[in-house]
PDB file of N, H, CA, C and O in Angstrom:
ATOM      1  N   MET A   1       0.813  -1.190   0.000  1.00  0.00           N
ATOM      2  CA  MET A   1       0.000   0.000   0.000  1.00  0.00           C
ATOM      3  C   MET A   1       0.859   1.257   0.000  1.00  0.00           C
ATOM      4  O   MET A   1       0.557   2.211  -0.716  1.00  0.00           O
ATOM      5  N   VAL A   2       1.916   1.270   0.787  1.00  0.00           N
ATOM      6  H   VAL A   2       2.162   0.494   1.369  1.00  0.00           H
ATOM      7  CA  VAL A   2       2.780   2.441   0.870  1.00  0.00           C
ATOM      8  C   VAL A   2       3.451   2.702  -0.478  1.00  0.00           C
ATOM      9  O   VAL A   2       3.564   3.854  -0.898  1.00  0.00           O
ATOM     10  N   CYS A   3       3.892   1.655  -1.154  1.00  0.00           N
ATOM     11  H   CYS A   3       3.800   0.720  -0.814  1.00  0.00           H
ATOM     12  CA  CYS A   3       4.545   1.827  -2.456  1.00  0.00           C
ATOM     13  C   CYS A   3       3.575   2.436  -3.467  1.00  0.00           C
ATOM     14  O   CYS A   3       3.965   3.293  -4.260  1.00  0.00           O
ATOM     15  N   PHE A   4       2.329   2.004  -3.446  1.00  0.00           N
ATOM     16  H   PHE A   4       2.012   1.307  -2.802  1.00  0.00           H
ATOM     17  CA  PHE A   4       1.345   2.554  -4.372  1.00  0.00           C
ATOM     18  C   PHE A   4       1.112   4.025  -4.077  1.00  0.00           C
ATOM     19  O   PHE A   4       1.035   4.837  -5.000  1.00  0.00           O
ATOM     20  N   LEU A   5       0.998   4.380  -2.803  1.00  0.00           N
ATOM     21  H   LEU A   5       1.060   3.721  -2.053  1.00  0.00           H
ATOM     22  CA  LEU A   5       0.778   5.765  -2.421  1.00  0.00           C
ATOM     23  C   LEU A   5       1.968   6.634  -2.841  1.00  0.00           C
ATOM     24  O   LEU A   5       1.777   7.730  -3.368  1.00  0.00           O
ATOM     25  N   ALA A   6       3.179   6.156  -2.614  1.00  0.00           N
ATOM     26  H   ALA A   6       3.334   5.265  -2.186  1.00  0.00           H
ATOM     27  CA  ALA A   6       4.371   6.899  -3.025  1.00  0.00           C
ATOM     28  C   ALA A   6       4.389   7.091  -4.542  1.00  0.00           C
ATOM     29  O   ALA A   6       4.705   8.175  -5.032  1.00  0.00           O
ATOM     30  N   PHE A   7       4.052   6.045  -5.273  1.00  0.00           N
ATOM     31  H   PHE A   7       3.795   5.165  -4.876  1.00  0.00           H
ATOM     32  CA  PHE A   7       4.006   6.135  -6.734  1.00  0.00           C
ATOM     33  C   PHE A   7       2.954   7.148  -7.175  1.00  0.00           C
ATOM     34  O   PHE A   7       3.203   7.965  -8.062  1.00  0.00           O
ATOM     35  N   TYR A   8       1.787   7.091  -6.558  1.00  0.00           N
ATOM     36  H   TYR A   8       1.585   6.428  -5.838  1.00  0.00           H
ATOM     37  CA  TYR A   8       0.699   8.012  -6.909  1.00  0.00           C
ATOM     38  C   TYR A   8       1.111   9.461  -6.644  1.00  0.00           C
ATOM     39  O   TYR A   8       0.887  10.338  -7.479  1.00  0.00           O
ATOM     40  N   LEU A   9       1.715   9.710  -5.474  1.00  0.00           N
ATOM     41  H   LEU A   9       1.897   8.998  -4.795  1.00  0.00           H
ATOM     42  CA  LEU A   9       2.139  11.070  -5.137  1.00  0.00           C
ATOM     43  C   LEU A   9       3.234  11.567  -6.076  1.00  0.00           C
ATOM     44  O   LEU A   9       3.245  12.738  -6.455  1.00  0.00           O
ATOM     45  N   GLU A  10       4.151  10.684  -6.450  1.00  0.00           N
ATOM     46  H   GLU A  10       4.143   9.732  -6.142  1.00  0.00           H
ATOM     47  CA  GLU A  10       5.189  11.072  -7.401  1.00  0.00           C
ATOM     48  C   GLU A  10       4.577  11.450  -8.749  1.00  0.00           C
ATOM     49  O   GLU A  10       4.946  12.469  -9.333  1.00  0.00           O
ATOM     50  N   MET A  11       3.661  10.648  -9.235  1.00  0.00           N
ATOM     51  H   MET A  11       3.362   9.821  -8.761  1.00  0.00           H
ATOM     52  CA  MET A  11       3.029  10.941 -10.525  1.00  0.00           C
ATOM     53  C   MET A  11       2.214  12.239 -10.462  1.00  0.00           C
ATOM     54  O   MET A  11       2.203  13.023 -11.411  1.00  0.00           O
ATOM     55  N   ALA A  12       1.539  12.451  -9.338  1.00  0.00           N
ATOM     56  H   ALA A  12       1.548  11.814  -8.567  1.00  0.00           H
ATOM     57  CA  ALA A  12       0.757  13.685  -9.177  1.00  0.00           C
ATOM     58  C   ALA A  12       1.674  14.898  -9.185  1.00  0.00           C
ATOM     59  O   ALA A  12       1.365  15.898  -9.833  1.00  0.00           O
ATOM     60  N   LEU A  13       2.802  14.828  -8.473  1.00  0.00           N
ATOM     61  H   LEU A  13       3.053  14.016  -7.947  1.00  0.00           H
ATOM     62  CA  LEU A  13       3.748  15.943  -8.451  1.00  0.00           C
ATOM     63  C   LEU A  13       4.362  16.167  -9.822  1.00  0.00           C
ATOM     64  O   LEU A  13       4.535  17.311 -10.243  1.00  0.00           O
ATOM     65  N   ARG A  14       4.692  15.092 -10.525  1.00  0.00           N
ATOM     66  H   ARG A  14       4.552  14.163 -10.183  1.00  0.00           H
ATOM     67  CA  ARG A  14       5.233  15.232 -11.880  1.00  0.00           C
ATOM     68  C   ARG A  14       4.243  15.967 -12.779  1.00  0.00           C
ATOM     69  O   ARG A  14       4.627  16.844 -13.554  1.00  0.00           O
ATOM     70  N   GLN A  15       2.971  15.603 -12.670  1.00  0.00           N
ATOM     71  H   GLN A  15       2.659  14.891 -12.041  1.00  0.00           H
ATOM     72  CA  GLN A  15       1.946  16.236 -13.492  1.00  0.00           C
ATOM     73  C   GLN A  15       1.778  17.708 -13.119  1.00  0.00           C
ATOM     74  O   GLN A  15       1.681  18.562 -14.000  1.00  0.00           O
ATOM     75  N   MET A  16       1.743  18.007 -11.836  1.00  0.00           N
ATOM     76  H   MET A  16       1.821  17.313 -11.120  1.00  0.00           H
ATOM     77  CA  MET A  16       1.608  19.393 -11.390  1.00  0.00           C
ATOM     78  C   MET A  16       2.809  20.228 -11.810  1.00  0.00           C
ATOM     79  O   MET A  16       2.663  21.382 -12.213  1.00  0.00           O
ATOM     80  N   LEU A  17       4.010  19.633 -11.712  1.00  0.00           N
ATOM     81  H   LEU A  17       4.129  18.696 -11.384  1.00  0.00           H
ATOM     82  CA  LEU A  17       5.223  20.337 -12.140  1.00  0.00           C
ATOM     83  C   LEU A  17       5.166  20.674 -13.620  1.00  0.00           C
ATOM     84  O   LEU A  17       5.516  21.783 -14.025  1.00  0.00           O
ATOM     85  N   SER A  18       4.727  19.723 -14.421  1.00  0.00           N
ATOM     86  H   SER A  18       4.442  18.823 -14.092  1.00  0.00           H
ATOM     87  CA  SER A  18       4.695  19.961 -15.864  1.00  0.00           C
ATOM     88  C   SER A  18       3.692  21.045 -16.230  1.00  0.00           C
ATOM     89  O   SER A  18       3.848  21.705 -17.257  1.00  0.00           O
ATOM     90  N   SER A  19       2.665  21.240 -15.406  1.00  0.00           N
ATOM     91  H   SER A  19       2.538  20.704 -14.572  1.00  0.00           H
ATOM     92  CA  SER A  19       1.685  22.284 -15.713  1.00  0.00           C
ATOM     93  C   SER A  19       2.181  23.682 -15.338  1.00  0.00           C
ATOM     94  O   SER A  19       1.806  24.658 -15.987  1.00  0.00           O
ATOM     95  N   VAL A  20       3.028  23.794 -14.289  1.00  0.00           N
ATOM     96  H   VAL A  20       3.333  23.001 -13.761  1.00  0.00           H
ATOM     97  CA  VAL A  20       3.526  25.117 -13.892  1.00  0.00           C
ATOM     98  C   VAL A  20       4.892  25.440 -14.478  1.00  0.00           C
ATOM     99  O   VAL A  20       5.227  26.611 -14.661  1.00  0.00           O
ATOM    100  N   ALA A  21       5.677  24.422 -14.771  1.00  0.00           N
ATOM    101  H   ALA A  21       5.405  23.471 -14.622  1.00  0.00           H
ATOM    102  CA  ALA A  21       7.026  24.627 -15.318  1.00  0.00           C
ATOM    103  C   ALA A  21       7.378  23.446 -16.214  1.00  0.00           C
ATOM    104  O   ALA A  21       8.053  22.515 -15.774  1.00  0.00           O
ATOM    105  N   PRO A  22       6.926  23.477 -17.471  1.00  0.00           N
ATOM    106  CA  PRO A  22       7.146  22.340 -18.373  1.00  0.00           C
ATOM    107  C   PRO A  22       8.619  21.957 -18.547  1.00  0.00           C
ATOM    108  O   PRO A  22       8.936  20.805 -18.844  1.00  0.00           O
ATOM    109  N   GLU A  23       9.513  22.931 -18.358  1.00  0.00           N
ATOM    110  H   GLU A  23       9.255  23.866 -18.116  1.00  0.00           H
ATOM    111  CA  GLU A  23      10.939  22.653 -18.535  1.00  0.00           C
ATOM    112  C   GLU A  23      11.585  22.051 -17.286  1.00  0.00           C
ATOM    113  O   GLU A  23      12.745  21.642 -17.330  1.00  0.00           O
ATOM    114  N   ALA A  24      10.853  21.992 -16.184  1.00  0.00           N
ATOM    115  H   ALA A  24       9.910  22.324 -16.148  1.00  0.00           H
ATOM    116  CA  ALA A  24      11.404  21.502 -14.917  1.00  0.00           C
ATOM    117  C   ALA A  24      11.716  20.015 -14.995  1.00  0.00           C
ATOM    118  O   ALA A  24      10.977  19.234 -15.594  1.00  0.00           O
ATOM    119  N   ASP A  25      12.826  19.646 -14.375  1.00  0.00           N
ATOM    120  H   ASP A  25      13.427  20.281 -13.888  1.00  0.00           H
ATOM    121  CA  ASP A  25      13.235  18.250 -14.291  1.00  0.00           C
ATOM    122  C   ASP A  25      12.867  17.735 -12.896  1.00  0.00           C
ATOM    123  O   ASP A  25      13.367  18.247 -11.895  1.00  0.00           O
ATOM    124  N   TYR A  26      12.004  16.734 -12.830  1.00  0.00           N
ATOM    125  H   TYR A  26      11.597  16.318 -13.644  1.00  0.00           H
ATOM    126  CA  TYR A  26      11.509  16.210 -11.555  1.00  0.00           C
ATOM    127  C   TYR A  26      12.664  15.812 -10.636  1.00  0.00           C
ATOM    128  O   TYR A  26      12.656  16.145  -9.451  1.00  0.00           O
ATOM    129  N   THR A  27      13.638  15.116 -11.166  1.00  0.00           N
ATOM    130  H   THR A  27      13.645  14.846 -12.129  1.00  0.00           H
ATOM    131  CA  THR A  27      14.763  14.647 -10.343  1.00  0.00           C
ATOM    132  C   THR A  27      15.522  15.823  -9.741  1.00  0.00           C
ATOM    133  O   THR A  27      15.917  15.776  -8.576  1.00  0.00           O
ATOM    134  N   ARG A  28      15.727  16.864 -10.515  1.00  0.00           N
ATOM    135  H   ARG A  28      15.406  16.903 -11.462  1.00  0.00           H
ATOM    136  CA  ARG A  28      16.440  18.046 -10.007  1.00  0.00           C
ATOM    137  C   ARG A  28      15.614  18.738  -8.923  1.00  0.00           C
ATOM    138  O   ARG A  28      16.162  19.169  -7.908  1.00  0.00           O
ATOM    139  N   VAL A  29      14.307  18.846  -9.131  1.00  0.00           N
ATOM    140  H   VAL A  29      13.862  18.495  -9.955  1.00  0.00           H
ATOM    141  CA  VAL A  29      13.445  19.484  -8.135  1.00  0.00           C
ATOM    142  C   VAL A  29      13.522  18.718  -6.816  1.00  0.00           C
ATOM    143  O   VAL A  29      13.678  19.327  -5.757  1.00  0.00           O
ATOM    144  N   ILE A  30      13.417  17.411  -6.869  1.00  0.00           N
ATOM    145  H   ILE A  30      13.290  16.917  -7.729  1.00  0.00           H
ATOM    146  CA  ILE A  30      13.465  16.593  -5.654  1.00  0.00           C
ATOM    147  C   ILE A  30      14.847  16.686  -4.999  1.00  0.00           C
ATOM    148  O   ILE A  30      14.941  16.783  -3.775  1.00  0.00           O
ATOM    149  N   THR A  31      15.901  16.660  -5.784  1.00  0.00           N
ATOM    150  H   THR A  31      15.824  16.582  -6.778  1.00  0.00           H
ATOM    151  CA  THR A  31      17.263  16.788  -5.240  1.00  0.00           C
ATOM    152  C   THR A  31      17.432  18.124  -4.526  1.00  0.00           C
ATOM    153  O   THR A  31      17.962  18.179  -3.417  1.00  0.00           O
ATOM    154  N   ASP A  32      16.979  19.198  -5.166  1.00  0.00           N
ATOM    155  H   ASP A  32      16.548  19.153  -6.067  1.00  0.00           H
ATOM    156  CA  ASP A  32      17.082  20.522  -4.543  1.00  0.00           C
ATOM    157  C   ASP A  32      16.205  20.615  -3.298  1.00  0.00           C
ATOM    158  O   ASP A  32      16.591  21.254  -2.319  1.00  0.00           O
ATOM    159  N   LEU A  33      15.047  19.993  -3.323  1.00  0.00           N
ATOM    160  H   LEU A  33      14.734  19.474  -4.118  1.00  0.00           H
ATOM    161  CA  LEU A  33      14.163  19.991  -2.161  1.00  0.00           C
ATOM    162  C   LEU A  33      14.780  19.206  -1.003  1.00  0.00           C
ATOM    163  O   LEU A  33      14.606  19.577   0.158  1.00  0.00           O
ATOM    164  N   ASN A  34      15.494  18.130  -1.310  1.00  0.00           N
ATOM    165  H   ASN A  34      15.635  17.829  -2.253  1.00  0.00           H
ATOM    166  CA  ASN A  34      16.157  17.340  -0.265  1.00  0.00           C
ATOM    167  C   ASN A  34      17.286  18.105   0.410  1.00  0.00           C
ATOM    168  O   ASN A  34      17.704  17.742   1.510  1.00  0.00           O
ATOM    169  N   ARG A  35      17.780  19.144  -0.219  1.00  0.00           N
ATOM    170  H   ARG A  35      17.441  19.439  -1.113  1.00  0.00           H
ATOM    171  CA  ARG A  35      18.868  19.948   0.355  1.00  0.00           C
ATOM    172  C   ARG A  35      18.373  20.955   1.385  1.00  0.00           C
ATOM    173  O   ARG A  35      19.174  21.548   2.107  1.00  0.00           O
ATOM    174  N   VAL A  36      17.074  21.151   1.456  1.00  0.00           N
ATOM    175  H   VAL A  36      16.423  20.670   0.870  1.00  0.00           H
ATOM    176  CA  VAL A  36      16.507  22.093   2.429  1.00  0.00           C
ATOM    177  C   VAL A  36      16.547  21.435   3.810  1.00  0.00           C
ATOM    178  O   VAL A  36      16.062  20.319   3.995  1.00  0.00           O
ATOM    179  N   LYS A  37      17.122  22.135   4.753  1.00  0.00           N
ATOM    180  H   LYS A  37      17.516  23.042   4.603  1.00  0.00           H
ATOM    181  CA  LYS A  37      17.259  21.627   6.118  1.00  0.00           C
ATOM    182  C   LYS A  37      16.622  22.597   7.093  1.00  0.00           C
ATOM    183  O   LYS A  37      16.449  23.774   6.776  1.00  0.00           O
ATOM    184  N   ALA A  38      16.273  22.117   8.269  1.00  0.00           N
ATOM    185  H   ALA A  38      16.414  21.161   8.526  1.00  0.00           H
ATOM    186  CA  ALA A  38      15.727  22.947   9.340  1.00  0.00           C
ATOM    187  C   ALA A  38      16.486  22.649  10.625  1.00  0.00           C
ATOM    188  O   ALA A  38      16.852  21.508  10.906  1.00  0.00           O
ATOM    189  N   VAL A  39      16.710  23.710  11.399  1.00  0.00           N
ATOM    190  H   VAL A  39      16.412  24.637  11.171  1.00  0.00           H
ATOM    191  CA  VAL A  39      17.455  23.588  12.650  1.00  0.00           C
ATOM    192  C   VAL A  39      16.642  24.255  13.750  1.00  0.00           C
ATOM    193  O   VAL A  39      16.101  25.345  13.566  1.00  0.00           O
ATOM    194  N   LYS A  40      16.564  23.588  14.892  1.00  0.00           N
ATOM    195  H   LYS A  40      17.004  22.702  15.042  1.00  0.00           H
ATOM    196  CA  LYS A  40      15.872  24.145  16.047  1.00  0.00           C
ATOM    197  C   LYS A  40      16.891  24.904  16.898  1.00  0.00           C
ATOM    198  O   LYS A  40      17.930  24.358  17.271  1.00  0.00           O
ATOM    199  N   LEU A  41      16.584  26.167  17.201  1.00  0.00           N
ATOM    200  H   LEU A  41      15.740  26.610  16.898  1.00  0.00           H
ATOM    201  CA  LEU A  41      17.480  27.012  17.992  1.00  0.00           C
ATOM    202  C   LEU A  41      16.761  27.543  19.219  1.00  0.00           C
ATOM    203  O   LEU A  41      15.547  27.746  19.206  1.00  0.00           O
ATOM    204  N   SER A  42      17.524  27.762  20.277  1.00  0.00           N
ATOM    205  H   SER A  42      18.511  27.597  20.288  1.00  0.00           H
ATOM    206  CA  SER A  42      17.006  28.417  21.481  1.00  0.00           C
ATOM    207  C   SER A  42      17.818  29.679  21.716  1.00  0.00           C
ATOM    208  O   SER A  42      19.049  29.663  21.680  1.00  0.00           O
ATOM    209  N   MET A  43      17.087  30.803  21.964  1.00  0.00           N
ATOM    210  H   MET A  43      16.087  30.816  21.993  1.00  0.00           H
ATOM    211  CA  MET A  43      17.771  32.058  22.209  1.00  0.00           C
ATOM    212  C   MET A  43      16.925  32.878  23.177  1.00  0.00           C
ATOM    213  O   MET A  43      15.744  33.126  22.936  1.00  0.00           O
ATOM    214  N   ASN A  44      17.546  33.289  24.265  1.00  0.00           N
ATOM    215  H   ASN A  44      18.505  33.087  24.461  1.00  0.00           H
ATOM    216  CA  ASN A  44      16.865  34.092  25.282  1.00  0.00           C
ATOM    217  C   ASN A  44      15.577  33.436  25.771  1.00  0.00           C
ATOM    218  O   ASN A  44      14.576  34.116  25.993  1.00  0.00           O
ATOM    219  N   GLY A  45      15.604  32.134  25.936  1.00  0.00           N
ATOM    220  H   GLY A  45      16.418  31.581  25.756  1.00  0.00           H
ATOM    221  CA  GLY A  45      14.456  31.408  26.443  1.00  0.00           C
ATOM    222  C   GLY A  45      13.363  31.149  25.415  1.00  0.00           C
ATOM    223  O   GLY A  45      12.317  30.598  25.757  1.00  0.00           O
ATOM    224  N   LYS A  46      13.582  31.532  24.178  1.00  0.00           N
ATOM    225  H   LYS A  46      14.432  31.980  23.900  1.00  0.00           H
ATOM    226  CA  LYS A  46      12.607  31.300  23.111  1.00  0.00           C
ATOM    227  C   LYS A  46      13.169  30.270  22.142  1.00  0.00           C
ATOM    228  O   LYS A  46      14.379  30.194  21.926  1.00  0.00           O
ATOM    229  N   GLU A  47      12.276  29.483  21.564  1.00  0.00           N
ATOM    230  H   GLU A  47      11.293  29.545  21.739  1.00  0.00           H
ATOM    231  CA  GLU A  47      12.700  28.466  20.602  1.00  0.00           C
ATOM    232  C   GLU A  47      12.241  28.845  19.204  1.00  0.00           C
ATOM    233  O   GLU A  47      11.141  29.358  19.000  1.00  0.00           O
ATOM    234  N   PHE A  48      13.130  28.573  18.240  1.00  0.00           N
ATOM    235  H   PHE A  48      14.024  28.156  18.405  1.00  0.00           H
ATOM    236  CA  PHE A  48      12.876  28.887  16.845  1.00  0.00           C
ATOM    237  C   PHE A  48      13.254  27.702  15.976  1.00  0.00           C
ATOM    238  O   PHE A  48      14.088  26.879  16.356  1.00  0.00           O
ATOM    239  N   VAL A  49      12.636  27.624  14.811  1.00  0.00           N
ATOM    240  H   VAL A  49      11.959  28.292  14.503  1.00  0.00           H
ATOM    241  CA  VAL A  49      13.058  26.698  13.772  1.00  0.00           C
ATOM    242  C   VAL A  49      13.483  27.564  12.596  1.00  0.00           C
ATOM    243  O   VAL A  49      12.721  28.405  12.120  1.00  0.00           O
ATOM    244  N   VAL A  50      14.711  27.348  12.135  1.00  0.00           N
ATOM    245  H   VAL A  50      15.330  26.665  12.522  1.00  0.00           H
ATOM    246  CA  VAL A  50      15.258  28.117  11.024  1.00  0.00           C
ATOM    247  C   VAL A  50      15.551  27.148   9.887  1.00  0.00           C
ATOM    248  O   VAL A  50      16.207  26.126  10.087  1.00  0.00           O
ATOM    249  N   ARG A  51      15.062  27.474   8.688  1.00  0.00           N
ATOM    250  H   ARG A  51      14.530  28.305   8.525  1.00  0.00           H
ATOM    251  CA  ARG A  51      15.328  26.609   7.543  1.00  0.00           C
ATOM    252  C   ARG A  51      16.367  27.258   6.637  1.00  0.00           C
ATOM    253  O   ARG A  51      16.566  28.472   6.655  1.00  0.00           O
ATOM    254  N   THR A  52      17.008  26.432   5.861  1.00  0.00           N
ATOM    255  H   THR A  52      16.846  25.445   5.847  1.00  0.00           H
ATOM    256  CA  THR A  52      17.974  26.937   4.898  1.00  0.00           C
ATOM    257  C   THR A  52      17.249  27.572   3.717  1.00  0.00           C
ATOM    258  O   THR A  52      16.040  27.410   3.550  1.00  0.00           O
ATOM    259  N   GLU A  53      18.000  28.284   2.916  1.00  0.00           N
ATOM    260  H   GLU A  53      18.982  28.415   3.052  1.00  0.00           H
ATOM    261  CA  GLU A  53      17.462  28.937   1.719  1.00  0.00           C
ATOM    262  C   GLU A  53      17.022  27.884   0.705  1.00  0.00           C
ATOM    263  O   GLU A  53      17.645  26.829   0.583  1.00  0.00           O
ATOM    264  N   LEU A  54      15.947  28.178  -0.016  1.00  0.00           N
ATOM    265  H   LEU A  54      15.441  29.035   0.084  1.00  0.00           H
ATOM    266  CA  LEU A  54      15.539  27.301  -1.118  1.00  0.00           C
ATOM    267  C   LEU A  54      16.463  27.586  -2.293  1.00  0.00           C
ATOM    268  O   LEU A  54      16.524  28.716  -2.777  1.00  0.00           O
ATOM    269  N   ARG A  55      17.164  26.593  -2.740  1.00  0.00           N
ATOM    270  H   ARG A  55      17.115  25.675  -2.347  1.00  0.00           H
ATOM    271  CA  ARG A  55      18.114  26.775  -3.840  1.00  0.00           C
ATOM    272  C   ARG A  55      17.682  25.978  -5.052  1.00  0.00           C
ATOM    273  O   ARG A  55      16.925  25.013  -4.947  1.00  0.00           O
ATOM    274  N   GLY A  56      18.170  26.392  -6.188  1.00  0.00           N
ATOM    275  H   GLY A  56      18.785  27.177  -6.273  1.00  0.00           H
ATOM    276  CA  GLY A  56      17.872  25.669  -7.417  1.00  0.00           C
ATOM    277  C   GLY A  56      16.381  25.692  -7.716  1.00  0.00           C
ATOM    278  O   GLY A  56      15.746  26.747  -7.697  1.00  0.00           O
ATOM    279  N   ASP A  57      15.835  24.525  -7.990  1.00  0.00           N
ATOM    280  H   ASP A  57      16.350  23.668  -8.006  1.00  0.00           H
ATOM    281  CA  ASP A  57      14.430  24.399  -8.378  1.00  0.00           C
ATOM    282  C   ASP A  57      13.519  23.947  -7.233  1.00  0.00           C
ATOM    283  O   ASP A  57      12.378  23.555  -7.477  1.00  0.00           O
ATOM    284  N   ALA A  58      13.999  23.997  -6.001  1.00  0.00           N
ATOM    285  H   ALA A  58      14.926  24.316  -5.802  1.00  0.00           H
ATOM    286  CA  ALA A  58      13.191  23.533  -4.866  1.00  0.00           C
ATOM    287  C   ALA A  58      11.869  24.287  -4.758  1.00  0.00           C
ATOM    288  O   ALA A  58      10.848  23.701  -4.397  1.00  0.00           O
ATOM    289  N   TYR A  59      11.881  25.577  -5.067  1.00  0.00           N
ATOM    290  H   TYR A  59      12.710  26.054  -5.360  1.00  0.00           H
ATOM    291  CA  TYR A  59      10.648  26.376  -4.955  1.00  0.00           C
ATOM    292  C   TYR A  59       9.560  25.881  -5.906  1.00  0.00           C
ATOM    293  O   TYR A  59       8.375  26.096  -5.654  1.00  0.00           O
ATOM    294  N   LEU A  60       9.956  25.217  -6.999  1.00  0.00           N
ATOM    295  H   LEU A  60      10.919  25.043  -7.203  1.00  0.00           H
ATOM    296  CA  LEU A  60       8.973  24.731  -7.962  1.00  0.00           C
ATOM    297  C   LEU A  60       8.038  23.684  -7.363  1.00  0.00           C
ATOM    298  O   LEU A  60       6.880  23.589  -7.768  1.00  0.00           O
ATOM    299  N   ALA A  61       8.523  22.901  -6.408  1.00  0.00           N
ATOM    300  H   ALA A  61       9.464  22.978  -6.078  1.00  0.00           H
ATOM    301  CA  ALA A  61       7.671  21.898  -5.764  1.00  0.00           C
ATOM    302  C   ALA A  61       6.530  22.587  -5.020  1.00  0.00           C
ATOM    303  O   ALA A  61       5.386  22.135  -5.082  1.00  0.00           O
ATOM    304  N   PHE A  62       6.833  23.675  -4.319  1.00  0.00           N
ATOM    305  H   PHE A  62       7.762  24.042  -4.269  1.00  0.00           H
ATOM    306  CA  PHE A  62       5.799  24.418  -3.600  1.00  0.00           C
ATOM    307  C   PHE A  62       4.848  25.096  -4.577  1.00  0.00           C
ATOM    308  O   PHE A  62       3.633  25.088  -4.383  1.00  0.00           O
ATOM    309  N   LYS A  63       5.412  25.681  -5.622  1.00  0.00           N
ATOM    310  H   LYS A  63       6.399  25.688  -5.779  1.00  0.00           H
ATOM    311  CA  LYS A  63       4.587  26.355  -6.626  1.00  0.00           C
ATOM    312  C   LYS A  63       3.637  25.361  -7.295  1.00  0.00           C
ATOM    313  O   LYS A  63       2.472  25.677  -7.538  1.00  0.00           O
ATOM    314  N   ALA A  64       4.131  24.175  -7.589  1.00  0.00           N
ATOM    315  H   ALA A  64       5.077  23.918  -7.392  1.00  0.00           H
ATOM    316  CA  ALA A  64       3.327  23.167  -8.282  1.00  0.00           C
ATOM    317  C   ALA A  64       2.114  22.737  -7.464  1.00  0.00           C
ATOM    318  O   ALA A  64       1.038  22.511  -8.018  1.00  0.00           O
ATOM    319  N   VAL A  65       2.283  22.623  -6.159  1.00  0.00           N
ATOM    320  H   VAL A  65       3.156  22.806  -5.709  1.00  0.00           H
ATOM    321  CA  VAL A  65       1.163  22.168  -5.318  1.00  0.00           C
ATOM    322  C   VAL A  65       0.351  23.327  -4.750  1.00  0.00           C
ATOM    323  O   VAL A  65      -0.609  23.113  -4.010  1.00  0.00           O
ATOM    324  N   GLY A  66       0.736  24.552  -5.095  1.00  0.00           N
ATOM    325  H   GLY A  66       1.516  24.726  -5.697  1.00  0.00           H
ATOM    326  CA  GLY A  66      -0.019  25.717  -4.655  1.00  0.00           C
ATOM    327  C   GLY A  66       0.178  26.067  -3.195  1.00  0.00           C
ATOM    328  O   GLY A  66      -0.732  26.582  -2.547  1.00  0.00           O
ATOM    329  N   ALA A  67       1.373  25.785  -2.672  1.00  0.00           N
ATOM    330  H   ALA A  67       2.112  25.366  -3.199  1.00  0.00           H
ATOM    331  CA  ALA A  67       1.665  26.082  -1.270  1.00  0.00           C
ATOM    332  C   ALA A  67       2.821  27.073  -1.178  1.00  0.00           C
ATOM    333  O   ALA A  67       3.705  27.098  -2.034  1.00  0.00           O
ATOM    334  N   ARG A  68       2.800  27.878  -0.137  1.00  0.00           N
ATOM    335  H   ARG A  68       2.082  27.858   0.559  1.00  0.00           H
ATOM    336  CA  ARG A  68       3.918  28.779   0.111  1.00  0.00           C
ATOM    337  C   ARG A  68       5.011  27.999   0.837  1.00  0.00           C
ATOM    338  O   ARG A  68       4.711  27.154   1.681  1.00  0.00           O
ATOM    339  N   PRO A  69       6.260  28.272   0.519  1.00  0.00           N
ATOM    340  CA  PRO A  69       7.339  27.647   1.302  1.00  0.00           C
ATOM    341  C   PRO A  69       7.251  28.120   2.751  1.00  0.00           C
ATOM    342  O   PRO A  69       6.781  29.227   3.011  1.00  0.00           O
ATOM    343  N   PRO A  70       7.694  27.303   3.683  1.00  0.00           N
ATOM    344  CA  PRO A  70       7.660  27.740   5.075  1.00  0.00           C
ATOM    345  C   PRO A  70       8.557  28.965   5.282  1.00  0.00           C
ATOM    346  O   PRO A  70       9.539  29.148   4.561  1.00  0.00           O
ATOM    347  N   GLN A  71       8.221  29.789   6.253  1.00  0.00           N
ATOM    348  H   GLN A  71       7.424  29.641   6.838  1.00  0.00           H
ATOM    349  CA  GLN A  71       9.029  30.957   6.546  1.00  0.00           C
ATOM    350  C   GLN A  71      10.436  30.525   6.927  1.00  0.00           C
ATOM    351  O   GLN A  71      10.652  29.409   7.398  1.00  0.00           O
ATOM    352  N   ARG A  72      11.391  31.427   6.715  1.00  0.00           N
ATOM    353  H   ARG A  72      11.215  32.334   6.332  1.00  0.00           H
ATOM    354  CA  ARG A  72      12.782  31.104   7.066  1.00  0.00           C
ATOM    355  C   ARG A  72      12.948  30.893   8.556  1.00  0.00           C
ATOM    356  O   ARG A  72      13.696  30.013   8.982  1.00  0.00           O
ATOM    357  N   VAL A  73      12.249  31.704   9.362  1.00  0.00           N
ATOM    358  H   VAL A  73      11.641  32.419   9.016  1.00  0.00           H
ATOM    359  CA  VAL A  73      12.353  31.607  10.822  1.00  0.00           C
ATOM    360  C   VAL A  73      10.941  31.508  11.388  1.00  0.00           C
ATOM    361  O   VAL A  73      10.082  32.343  11.106  1.00  0.00           O
ATOM    362  N   LEU A  74      10.719  30.471  12.192  1.00  0.00           N
ATOM    363  H   LEU A  74      11.417  29.792  12.422  1.00  0.00           H
ATOM    364  CA  LEU A  74       9.431  30.289  12.871  1.00  0.00           C
ATOM    365  C   LEU A  74       9.671  30.232  14.370  1.00  0.00           C
ATOM    366  O   LEU A  74      10.518  29.470  14.837  1.00  0.00           O
ATOM    367  N   GLN A  75       8.943  31.019  15.113  1.00  0.00           N
ATOM    368  H   GLN A  75       8.255  31.638  14.734  1.00  0.00           H
ATOM    369  CA  GLN A  75       9.041  30.941  16.576  1.00  0.00           C
ATOM    370  C   GLN A  75       8.082  29.866  17.064  1.00  0.00           C
ATOM    371  O   GLN A  75       6.919  29.835  16.664  1.00  0.00           O
ATOM    372  N   LEU A  76       8.570  28.995  17.920  1.00  0.00           N
ATOM    373  H   LEU A  76       9.515  29.021  18.245  1.00  0.00           H
ATOM    374  CA  LEU A  76       7.734  27.922  18.476  1.00  0.00           C
ATOM    375  C   LEU A  76       7.020  28.381  19.722  1.00  0.00           C
ATOM    376  O   LEU A  76       6.273  27.611  20.325  1.00  0.00           O
TER     377      LEU A  76
END
């Protein structure tokens, strides 16, 4: 069941990508998306999650599904 769901989601993302950016390469988008990291920080008694910059074609994954990328800094 999990393999079918993963396959379905991959095909759906490929289709959405082709509609917003026909020249986009799915493998490159996923590779760039995998490079995005998040780090939990504590400062002055407050906790934050900070993500790295979206590089390359990572933003296309968010654009394809109609979602905004998460903010760079989120206070918990």
